[in-house]
N, C-alpha and C positions, 0 to 999 in steps of 0.2 A: 504493500500500500504506500509506503513512504517514498521509495525510489521513483515510481511513476510520477508522483506529485513533484518531487525534486526536479525531474526532467522538464515538466510542464512550466514551472516557474522560471527555470533557467532559460527556456526557450523564449520567454517573454521578458528577458533581461533583468530578472530579479536577482539579488544576491542571496544565496541560500546556505544556511548551516544544516548539517545532518547530524542530529544527536543520537547516540546509542550507548548503552552500558557495556555492550560486547566489544571489548578491545580488539579481538581478533578480526571481527567484521570491519571495524574502522581501519585497522592496519591494511587489510586486503584492499579496501577502497583507495587508500592513499597510495598503494603500490600499483593501482590501476587494474586490479584483478576483479573479475566479475564473480559474484557468489550466488546469483540467481540467474539460471540459464536463459529463461524466456525474456529477460530484460537486457536490451542492448546496452553495453557499458561504454562504448567508445566515446559517445557524446559527453557522458559524465566524467570520464577520464580526462578529456581535454579541458573541461571546465575546472576540474580539480587542479590541473597544472596552472591554469590562469588565475586560480584562487577566487573564482566566482562561486565555487561550491566547496565548502569546508566541512568534511566529515570530522567529528570530534566527540570525545567522551567528557570534555570539560564543560559542565553545565553553567559555569560562570558566564559563558558566551551568550546565555539566554538574554542577558540585559541588552545586548546589541541588536536584538530582533524586534520588529514591529508586530509580527504575527507569529504565533506558535501553534502548530498543528500536531495534535497527539495521535499517533498511529501505533499503539502498543497492543499486545495480545490480551484477549479476555477469555481465558479457558474456563473449564469446569474443574472443580475439585473432585475428590474421590466419591463424594456423595452426590455428584452431578448438580452441584450448586455453583452459582457464579463466583469466580475468583477474580476480584478486581484489584489484586495486589499491584500489578503493573500500572494500572490507571492511578491508583492512590499514590504510589511512590513517585510517579511522574508529576502529578499535581503538586506534591510536596516540594519537589525539585524546582518547579516553576515558581511556586509561592515564595521560595527562598530568594529568588532573583527577580521577582515581579516588580515592574516599574509602571509609573503612570502612563496611560495611553496604549498599552498593549492589548492585542486581540488574541484570545485563546480559543481554539476550536478542537473539540474532541471528535475523532473519527472512528474510534474503536467501537465495534458492535456491542451493544449492551441493552439492558432492559429500560423501559421508560421511567425516568426519574433520576437516572444516574448523574447527569450533568448538573442538575439543580440540587440534588440531595447529597451527592458525594463530592463532586469536583468543586462546586461553588463555595461551600463552607471552608474548604482547605485554602482556596485562593484568598478568602476574606480574612484569614487569620492574622495577616500583617497589618490590618487596619484599613487597607484600601477598599473603596466602595465600588461594587459592580454597577455598570451603566454610567458611572461618573469617572472613576479612575482607571478601570479596565473593563473589557468587554468579553463576553463568553457565548459561544455557540456550540451546537452539535450538528454535524453533517456526516451522515453515514457513508462509509466507503462502499463503492460498488465495483470493485475490481473483479474481472473474470480472466484469470491467467490463461494465456494461450489463445484468447479470442482476438482475431485480427480485425474483425468487423467493428466491434465495440471496444473503445479504449477509454482511458481516463478523460481524454479531452471531449469526446462526443457522447459520453454517458451523462444524462442530466444530473445535476448536483442539487440534492435536497438540502436546505439549510433552515435550521430553527435557532432562535436566540432567546436569551433570558429576558430580553427587552427589545424595544424597537431599534435602539442605537446599535446593539450587538448584532441584530438581524441584518440591518442595513450594511454594516461594516463587513460582516461575514459574506453576504451576497456580493458586495463590491469586490472583495478580494478574489473570490472564486470566478467572478465574471471576467477577470483578466486572463484566465487560463482555460476555462471550459466554455463550450458552446452555449449551454443553457443552464441557468440557475433557477431552481424552484423554491420559492420562499414558502414556509409554513408558519403557523401561528405560534409555535412553541418548540422548545427542545424536546419535550415529551412526544409531540407528534412526529418529529424527525426520527427519534429513537424507535418509536413504534412502527414507523414506515419500514425500517430495515428488518425488524422482527417479523412483520407481516410478509415481506418479500421472501424471506428464507423459510419461514414456516409454511408458506404456500407451497414452496418447492418440496419441502420435506414430507408434507402430507401426501402430495400427489405421487412422489417417488415411492412412498410406502404403499399407496394404492396399487400401482402397477407391479410392484414387487410381490404383493400378496396375490394379485391376479395371475402373475407369472407362475407361481407355485400351483395354483388351482388349475389354470388352463393346461399346464404341463400334464397334470393327472388325466385331463380329458383328451390329451393328444392334440391340443390346439396350439398353434404357433402364436404367442403373444405379440411378436414383432409384426407378423402379418396383420393381426387384429388392429394394432396401433396404426399401421400404415393405411388400412382401410378406413379407420375412424377419422384419420387426419384429412380425408377427402371432404369431410363436412366443412363448409365454409364459415360456419358460425358455431358458437357454443362448445367448442372442443379445442383443447391445447394438448399436444402430444408430450408425454413424459415417458422415459424409457427405464426399464428394469436394469439391475446390475448386481454386483456382488455385495452391495451394502453402500452406505453413504460415506463420504470422505471430505477432506478439506477443513478449513478452520470455521466455516460459517454454518453450513446446514446441519452437521451433527451436534452443534453447540447451541445455536440461537434458540431453537424450540424449548430447550431446557431452561434457558434464561427466562423465557416467557412463562413457563410452567411454574418456576420458583416464585416469580413476582406475583402470579395469580394466587398461589397458595398463601402468600403474605396477606393478600386481600380476602382470604377465605373462599376462594373460588377454585374449582377443580377443572382443568382443561383436559378432560378425558380423551377427546378426539386426538389432540396433539400428543398426549402421552402414549396412546396406542400406536400412533405413527412411529414414534421413537422405538417402541418395542419391535415393530415389524422390521424396520430398517436395521436395528441392532442384531437381529437374529439371522439376517441374510448370509453372513459368512458361514454360519453353521449349515445352512441349506447347501451352499456351494461345496462344503466338505462332504456333506451327504452324497452329492452327485459324484464327487471324486471317489467316494467309497463304493458306489455302484459300478463305476468304471473298473475299479480294482477287482470287484467280485466277478465281473465277466472275464477277468484273466485268472480267476481262481486264486486271488491274492487278498491279503488283508492290509491294514495300514502299516503294521510293524515291518520295518525294513523296506517299505515301498519307496521308489524313487519318484518324487513329485517335482516337476518344474513349473514355477510360477512365472508367467510372462507378464511383466509390468507390475511395479509396486507403487508407482505414483498414484495419487488419488484420482487423477483424471488424465486424459491423453495429452501427449506432447508437452508436458511440463515435468519439472524435477521435484515437485512438492509432495512429500509423503505424509503430511499432517493428517491424522485420523484416517489413514488409508485402510480400507477393508482388507487389503492384501496382507498387512501385518497381522491382523487378527486371524485370517485364514492360515497363515504360516504357523502361528502359535498353536492353533487347534490341531493342525496336522502333526506337528512335532510332539504335542502332548499325547498323540495316539501312536507315536513310535515311528512315524514316517521320516524319511530323509528328504529334506526340503532344500532346494536351491532356486535361484531366481535369475532372470535376465531382464534388464531394463536399460536401454541406451541412454536414458536421461538420469539414471541413478547408479553411477558406477560403484559407489560404496553406500551401503545401507547401514545407518547408525541411528538407533533409537533407544534411548535410556528407558523409556516407558516399557518397551517390549523386550528390554535386555538383549538387544540384537546389534551385532557388528559383523557384517559380512560383505563380500564383494560380488558384483554381477559377473555371471559367466561370460566367457569370451568366445568359445568355440560353440556357437549356438547349434549348428547342424548336428554335431556329434552329441551334444547334450540333449537335444530333442530326441534323437534316436535311442539314447540310453534311458530316457524317462519312461516310467510305467504310465504316467498320466501327465499331459501338458494342460495346465489350467490358464486360460487367457483371462486375466483379471483386469488389465489396463490395455486398451486398444490403441497403443501408439501407432502413428502413421508409418513410421520407418522400420517396421518389422515385416519381414518377408513371410506372409502367412501362407502363401502357396508352398513354400519350402516346409513350413511347419506341418501342413496337411500331408505332404508327400512322405515325411519322415517320422510322424508320430504314430504310436500304438493306439492311444486314445486321447481325445481332446474334450475338455469341459470348457465350453465357450460361454462366458458370462456377459459378453458384449455384442453378440451377433455379428462378429466379423467374418466368420467362416462362410456364411451364405454368399458373400460377395467375393470370396477369395478364389473360387474355382471349384471344379468337380472334386469330389471326395473319394479317395481310393481306400482309405482305412475307415474302420467303423468309428462313428462319432457319437458322443453324447453331448447334446446341447443343453446347458444348464439354464 
């Protein structure tokens, strides 16, 4: 979220600081190294050399800025409750260096009320007054990594402020770098906007995932059904099944909303159920892999399973909340030998899943040796025709095989 914004402001001749507590990340940027593959770094590298963009861990530099945009993670804790640690710590760092006239904008996805109830009180601790001495907005990030059609510049920017002055200043700032700014009446409306957008997606993904399991029992191809339904010119929007949800937003945001609702004494059962459906999809995939092994008269113990793709979506290197990691954990728990291939993730490191391993390099040979190849992420630069020719069994969670060519080996489509 941060780097695309940096690039936009630089393109409009703003002077930009990039703050982060990760010293290694800052050092990489200063050396001109790209650490997010889908973000072109040459432009930023050149601006770093010219000192138009300064990556730093020194928060004293906050005093030199006129506008501060907060783009920090908002994960869940072990109880699936909001963890606002990064937001709170960032707000405290800003408050320590806050000066009169600054505009602060929170972009981190969070529940309605966070800006006003959590961030604002921290910023006011030094005696400065909101709407007079400083200004505060919420504007939800709307990044879609890997999407070449919709970028930070042409995605409409929703902005809500704690007052009219904050709203006007926030809208004015973003209007310098994005094509369209959408003003809303409050920070709470802006916060709820992002919650609705991602919960809408989560619920519909759960719907098609559940129907996928049911239709498979009936021998009906869910992908063909979706294609046929998509011919209706009104009242239908296609969503597609998969191995489970992933990324920082969709697996997280509905639980923020559920937690906030419980605080108000309301139960969002529909959203909770969607979470349950999407969370159990990796187990369904493992079940399909088990059926493929049974047809070879094998069990999970000692079976060689190749996972194709571990990023949470195609053509990016982001593994956050990826269902592939859950699938790998379940398979190894059953005694299987699991390896992976992902051209975007040469090394897989996850503290949460206690995993550190490298992507396979000789894909043809590894496909031949695998008892089951599970296509979990449908990267565009994988030769699926080769996979078809050399695999014993394939569990295809993304419907890539249908368009890859005629199938000579027996397939299981999950």
